[in-house]
C-alpha positions in Angstrom: 8.3 9.4 20.2 6.7 6.7 22.2 6.1 6.9 25.9 7.9 3.8 27.2 5.9 3.8 30.4 2.5 3.9 28.7 0.7 0.6 27.9 1.3 -0.1 24.2 -0.3 -2.4 21.6 1.9 -4.9 19.9 1.2 -5.8 16.2 3.3 -8.8 15.0 3.6 -9.8 11.3 5.7 -10.5 8.3 4.0 -7.7 6.3 5.0 -9.1 2.9 3.9 -6.5 1.8 2.2 -4.1 4.3 -1.3 -3.7 2.8 -4.6 -2.0 3.6 -5.7 -4.8 5.8 -2.6 -4.3 8.0 -3.2 -0.6 8.0 -6.8 -1.1 9.2 -5.6 -3.3 12.1 -2.9 -0.8 13.0 -5.5 2.1 13.0 -7.9 0.1 15.2 -5.2 -0.8 17.8 -3.8 2.8 17.7 -7.3 4.1 18.5 -7.5 1.6 21.4 -4.1 2.2 23.0 -2.7 5.4 21.5 0.6 3.9 20.5 1.8 0.7 18.7 5.0 -1.4 18.6 5.0 -3.0 15.2 7.1 -6.2 15.4 8.3 -7.1 12.0 9.6 -10.7 11.5 12.9 -10.7 9.6 11.6 -13.6 7.5 13.2 -12.7 4.1 14.4 -15.8 2.3 12.3 -18.1 4.5 10.3 -19.7 1.7 8.7 -18.0 -1.3 6.2 -16.1 0.9 8.9 -13.7 2.2 10.5 -11.9 -0.8 11.0 -8.5 0.9 13.9 -7.7 3.1 13.3 -6.1 6.5 14.6 -2.7 5.4 12.1 -2.6 2.5 9.2 -3.7 4.7 10.1 -1.0 7.2 10.3 1.6 4.4 6.8 0.6 3.1 5.3 0.7 6.6 6.8 4.1 7.3 5.5 5.4 4.0 2.0 4.1 4.5 1.8 5.3 8.1 3.7 8.6 7.8 0.7 10.5 9.2 1.1 8.5 12.5 4.9 8.6 12.7 5.2 9.5 16.4 2.6 7.0 17.4 4.5 3.8 16.5 7.8 2.1 16.5 9.0 -0.7 14.2 11.1 -3.4 15.9 12.9 -6.2 13.9 12.3 -9.6 15.4 13.3 -13.1 14.3 10.8 -15.4 12.5 8.2 -16.4 15.1 7.3 -20.0 15.6 4.8 -19.4 18.5 3.7 -16.7 20.9 3.6 -17.8 24.5 2.7 -16.3 27.8 2.4 -17.6 31.4 -0.4 -16.8 33.8 -2.6 -13.8 33.4 -0.1 -10.9 33.3 -2.3 -7.9 32.7 -2.6 -7.7 28.9 -5.1 -9.0 26.4 -4.6 -11.0 23.2 -7.1 -9.8 20.5 -7.8 -10.8 17.0 -9.0 -7.7 15.0 -10.9 -8.2 11.8 -12.6 -5.9 9.4 -15.2 -7.0 6.8 -13.8 -4.4 4.3 -10.3 -5.6 4.4 -10.3 -9.2 5.7 -10.3 -10.5 2.0 -7.0 -8.8 1.3 -4.2 -11.3 1.0 -0.5 -10.5 0.9 -0.1 -13.9 -0.9 -2.5 -12.7 -3.7 -0.8 -9.3 -3.8 2.6 -11.1 -4.4 1.0 -13.3 -7.1 -0.5 -10.3 -8.9 2.8 -8.5 -8.8 4.6 -11.5 -10.2 2.0 -11.8 -13.0 2.4 -8.1 -13.9 6.1 -7.5 -13.3 7.6 -11.0 -13.9 10.9 -11.9 -12.3 11.4 -8.3 -11.1 8.2 -8.4 -9.0 10.1 -8.3 -5.7 11.7 -4.9 -6.5 8.3 -3.7 -7.8 6.6 -4.5 -4.5 8.5 -1.8 -2.7 7.8 0.8 -5.4 4.3 0.2 -6.8 1.0 1.3 -5.4 0.0 -1.8 -3.5 -3.6 -0.7 -3.7 -3.5 -1.2 -7.4 -2.6 -4.9 -6.9 -5.3 -5.3 -4.3 -7.9 -4.0 -6.8 -6.9 -6.8 -9.2 -7.8 -9.3 -6.6 -11.4 -8.2 -6.3 
């Protein structure tokens, strides 16, 4: 269970699907703050880049991060247009990158899934080993 009084990292995304690059960013920020609020945009149906419903995205994240279950919370948010803040309020905004995973693309993962599974690719994204689709990209 998260400590609601402890400073927490926020990780925002669509996670369509949650892949190794996302996991790497999660692990980096977890190491930095000790707990993470994962804000998942409920963007299903907003264009073709969002085939997965929130409950499926949440299930995939929980499966891939089961080892860290008490260190994060998943919060459903609306599709984000922009992130704004006022004056300096005591938190940082960071871009985390990793040379090993920055080439991973959820768009390419969805394309690979569609190529392999055809019209049923959306269901397959929640069941298949996403790492197998990433390997096809390399």
